[in-house]
C-alpha positions as CSV (number, residue, x, y, z in Angstrom):
1,M,31.2,59.2,-72.3
2,Q,28.9,62.2,-72.3
3,H,29.4,65.2,-70.1
4,T,27.1,65.3,-67.0
5,F,28.3,68.4,-65.3
6,L,26.3,71.4,-66.6
7,M,24.4,69.1,-69.0
8,E,22.4,67.5,-66.3
9,E,20.9,69.0,-63.1
10,G,22.9,67.8,-60.1
11,F,24.7,68.5,-56.9
12,W,28.5,68.3,-56.9
13,Q,30.9,68.4,-53.9
14,L,34.5,69.5,-54.4
15,S,37.7,69.2,-52.4
16,G,41.3,69.9,-53.2
17,V,43.9,72.6,-52.8
18,F,44.1,76.3,-53.6
19,S,47.6,77.8,-54.0
20,N,48.6,81.5,-54.0
21,I,51.3,83.2,-56.1
22,S,53.9,82.1,-53.6
23,G,52.9,78.5,-54.0
24,V,51.4,78.2,-50.5
25,A,48.8,75.5,-50.8
26,V,45.8,75.3,-48.5
27,P,42.8,73.0,-48.5
28,V,39.6,74.1,-50.3
29,E,36.1,72.6,-50.2
30,G,32.9,73.6,-51.8
31,R,29.8,72.6,-53.9
32,S,28.1,73.3,-57.1
33,I,24.4,73.0,-57.8
34,V,23.3,72.9,-61.5
35,T,19.7,73.6,-62.2
36,H,17.7,73.8,-65.5
37,T,14.6,75.7,-66.5
38,P,13.3,75.9,-70.0
39,E,14.6,79.5,-70.3
40,Q,17.9,79.4,-68.4
41,W,20.4,77.0,-66.9
42,S,22.4,77.9,-63.8
43,N,25.4,76.7,-61.8
44,H,25.5,78.0,-58.2
45,A,29.1,77.4,-57.1
46,F,30.6,78.0,-53.7
47,M,34.2,77.5,-52.7
48,R,35.7,77.9,-49.2
49,I,39.5,78.4,-49.0
50,L,40.4,77.0,-45.6
51,T,43.0,79.5,-44.4
52,A,43.2,80.7,-40.8
53,Q,40.4,83.0,-41.6
54,P,38.4,81.1,-44.3
55,Q,37.7,82.9,-47.5
56,D,34.5,82.2,-49.4
57,I,34.0,82.6,-53.2
58,E,30.5,82.3,-54.5
59,N,29.3,82.6,-58.1
60,L,25.9,82.2,-59.7
61,Y,26.6,81.3,-63.4
62,T,23.7,81.6,-65.8
63,F,23.5,80.5,-69.5
64,Q,21.1,79.5,-72.2
65,P,20.0,75.8,-72.3
66,L,22.5,73.7,-74.2
67,P,21.8,71.1,-76.9
68,P,23.0,67.6,-76.2
69,K,26.1,67.9,-78.3
70,A,27.0,71.5,-77.4
71,T,30.5,72.7,-78.2
72,Y,30.4,76.2,-76.8
73,A,28.3,78.4,-74.5
74,Q,28.6,81.9,-73.1
75,W,27.8,82.6,-69.5
76,R,27.5,85.4,-67.0
77,S,28.0,85.3,-63.3
78,T,27.4,87.5,-60.3
79,S,29.5,87.1,-57.2
80,P,29.5,88.9,-53.9
81,S,33.3,88.8,-53.7
82,L,34.2,89.1,-57.4
83,G,31.5,91.2,-58.9
84,D,30.3,90.7,-62.5
85,V,32.1,87.9,-64.3
86,S,31.6,86.8,-68.0
87,G,33.0,83.9,-69.8
88,C,32.5,80.9,-72.1
89,F,32.6,77.2,-71.9
90,A,34.1,75.1,-74.7
91,F,33.4,71.4,-74.8
92,A,36.5,69.6,-76.1
93,G,36.3,65.8,-75.9
94,D,36.5,64.8,-72.2
95,T,37.1,68.4,-71.1
96,I,35.1,71.5,-70.4
97,I,37.3,74.5,-70.7
98,S,36.1,77.7,-69.1
99,S,37.6,81.1,-69.8
100,S,36.4,84.2,-67.9
101,I,37.1,87.9,-67.1
102,I,36.2,89.8,-64.0
103,A,34.8,93.2,-65.1
104,E,35.9,95.4,-62.2
105,T,39.4,94.1,-61.7
106,R,40.1,92.9,-65.2
107,Q,41.5,89.6,-63.7
108,H,41.0,86.6,-66.0
109,A,40.8,82.9,-65.3
110,T,40.9,79.7,-67.1
111,E,39.8,76.3,-65.8
112,H,39.7,72.8,-67.2
113,L,37.1,70.2,-66.0
114,R,38.1,66.8,-67.2
115,L,35.5,64.1,-67.1
116,I,36.7,61.1,-65.1
117,S,33.3,59.3,-64.9
118,S,29.6,60.4,-65.0
119,E,30.0,61.1,-61.3
120,A,33.4,62.8,-61.2
121,Y,35.5,65.6,-62.8
122,E,39.1,66.8,-62.2
123,N,39.1,70.7,-62.1
124,R,42.3,72.6,-62.6
125,G,42.3,76.4,-62.8
126,A,44.4,79.5,-62.7
127,L,43.6,83.2,-62.0
128,F,45.7,86.0,-63.5
129,Q,46.1,89.7,-63.1
130,N,47.5,91.1,-66.3
131,D,50.5,88.8,-67.0
132,T,50.9,87.7,-63.4
133,L,49.7,84.5,-61.8
134,V,47.5,85.2,-58.8
135,A,46.4,81.7,-57.8
136,T,45.8,78.1,-58.9
137,W,43.4,75.4,-57.8
138,S,43.3,71.7,-58.2
139,V,40.1,70.0,-57.0
140,L,38.1,66.8,-57.5
141,M,34.3,67.3,-58.1
142,Q,32.1,64.4,-57.2
143,R,28.4,64.2,-57.8
144,I,26.2,63.9,-54.7
145,R,22.9,62.1,-55.0
146,Q,21.5,63.5,-51.8
147,P,21.5,67.3,-51.7
148,E,21.1,67.5,-47.9
149,R,24.8,66.4,-47.7
150,L,25.9,69.7,-49.2
151,Q,24.9,71.8,-46.3
């Protein structure tokens, strides 16, 4: 099965849990919109952590168009809450691995997006500050055919 996330334009909805360093888990929901132009591909991702006062994390990832059998890609992101982020994607079988660093805070993250079907991925990730775990997330990403459902 070929990867569809990032490799095809699409609208993705996500839901799952976000856990802090103490292991307190709260629901999380969000969306991801992948678009392609001849010069640049982008992934506009939004995640809302459903605490008493919801926290929003938004990123606009940009990267060069990828060939069909891509194994690696570098990306950059700007985020109102995180600042400038840079990272890379590695395509390893049924998994897209993303590694990143947040310039201002020097936090780093890794996430694994495992292909379940052309319409779904499991996403597992962790955020670190130096050698300390800050947070983890576990979400299901499902492709949405009608973008108006994302609003």
